[in-house]
N, C-alpha and C positions, 0 to 999 in steps of 0.2 A: 306555424309556430305561434307565439305570444311573444312580448318582449321578457316577460316576465321568468316563459320555459329557455328563451335562447339566455339572460343573464344569469341562471341556475345550471344552467346545460355542460357536461362535464369537456373539456379540452379535447378537443381532435389527437389523435395519433401524429401525424405531422407538427401540431401545437407544442405536445408532449415532449417530441424529440428535439425538434427548434430550442426549447426551452431548455431541457432535461440533458443535452451533450454536452452544452457549456457548462453549467451547473457542475456538472459529474467534473468536466477538466477540470475547474476551476478549485473547487473542494479535492481532489486528487492533490492535485500541486501545492496547495496550503497547508496539506498533511504531509506529502511530503519536506515541506520545509520546517514546517513548526509540528512534530510528530504527537499530537495529541488528541487532530481529529482520525474516528475509526476509518479510514480509510478502505479496508477490508471490507467491513459492514456496507460502507457507500455501493462497491463492485457488485457486492452479493446482492442487495435490493434494487441495482439497476439492472440486476441480469435477470429478478424474476417478473421486473415489468417489463423486459423485453421479450419474456417467454409468453404472456400473454396478449401480447399485441401482431397484427395481421402484417403490419408493412415487411417488407426483407429487408434482407441486411439489418437488423437491428440487434442482433447479438454481436454480430463481425461489430458493429459501431460501438456498441457497450466496453468491446475489446481495445478496439484500436486506440480510444477516448483515453482509457483509464490506462494501459500501458503507454502510453503517449505522457499524460500527464504525470505517471512517476516518472519515467524516466527523464522529463523537464526537470522536474521537481528538486528529484536525485542529482542531476545533472550541477545545475544552481547553487544545490548545498554545497554539495564539494569543494565550487569553483570559491564560494566564500569561505568553506576553512581553509584552504588553501593560502587564499591572501590573508590568513590570521598567521598563520603556520609561517609564510615569510617575509611574516612583520614581527619586529622587536615586541612592539607591546602587545601583540597576538589580536585578537577581534573578540569581538562578543558572540557572532555568530559561531567561531572556534573554543570557545566557552561553553557554549550552549549543547553544540556537540558533545565535549567532554563530562558536561554534568550531568549528561544522559547515557554516559557508560561505565561503570561503576569498573573498579580497576582488576578485578579477580575475573571480568567477562573479556575485557581489554585484552589482558593477558594471554586469554584463550581462542580470541578471533585472533591474537597477532601472531600466535605459533600456528595456527593451522592454515594464515595466510600464508606462512612462509615453506608450508610443509604443500600445501595444495595451490598459490598463488587466484586466480582468478577464478574458480571455481568454486569458490568459499563466498565468493557475492552473490553467484545463484542460490545457495542455502539459507544466505542472511535475511533475505528475501523473504523467504516462506516458515523461517523460524521468528516466532513473536521476541518482540523485541531484538532481534538478533541484525538489524541492518545499520544502525547507529555505532556500536563495537566494532564494525565492520570495516565500517565508513574512517572511521577515526583510525582504527589502524591502517590502512592507506593512507590518509594522510601524515602520518607518522613516519610510515613508510617510503614518504617522498613520491609515490605513484604520481605520474604524469597525468591530463587532464584526461587525455585519448585511451592510455592502459585499462582507466578507472571507467570509463563508458565501454570499452570493449566487453567486460567483463558485465555491466553494470546493466546492458541490453537484456542480454537473454537473461538475467537476473528479473527485471521490471514483466518481461514477456511472459516467463512461468509464474509470477505473482500474479497477474491478472486472469490468466489461466485458470488457477486452483480457488480464487475467491468468485471467478464468473461460474463454474462450476457445482458450488456449494450454491450459488443462486438459481441455478436450474434445476437443481436436486428441490431446494425449497420450493420452486415454483409449481415445480411437477407434482407435488405431492398434493396441493392444494387447489381448491376453485377461486378464490378470491385472489387478487393480488397481494392486498393486507395483510393478509395470514400467510401467503407466501414471504412477502417482507418481512414479518414478525420472527417466523424460523431464521431466516435468513441470519436475520440478526443477531440472533440466540445462538446459532450456529459457529458465527464470527467471535462472538466473545467467549462458548465453549474452547476454542482454538488458541485464542490469545491466553486461556488462565491456565490453560491444562499446565503446559510445561510449567509454570511457578508452583502449582499445588503438586505437583510431582517433585519435585525439589523439596521441599516442602514435608510431605508426606516422608522421602526418604531419609531426609537429617541432614545435618552436617558430613562431608565424605570423610570414609577413615582413610590415618596417616598408611 
């Protein structure tokens, strides 16, 4: 192999994994702290790539990396929010959480939290834009960190499984990884916008 061939060769699977998993962890962690990064699409795309790899445990590593990063990010954000709740002047993190939780969604989250307790956390991770209102409801209810973690762990596991299954389905439908990644991104975007589109089509709720 010439030096030119070596320079343009595609990285080996071990090299891809050595850089890919830390990158996935970091991006999902950031997405949990700052809810603007499309973390679901990242997990689905990573699952697509894993379906085309021959190394063992690729899928398991995607699942462990994504769920652990989501859990760490959620716990860090909740801890920062609790500091704001306990402070007279609040905090910018608490205000950031409040700004992403409309009053109607917060009221629904508080009502469901009172009725179903920690089970609501699992659903909040699977419903688009549902995580932050439920987290704020937990903060306002002054849940301790341990109680929030008890519900948040299965929530993160269920979230990682859901988006990984989307990636596996997309990867199985196409021979080329980039085609599967494109399909996975399209599916995750569709899942994200479908509830809001449905609410708009239904119009305002009747009294």
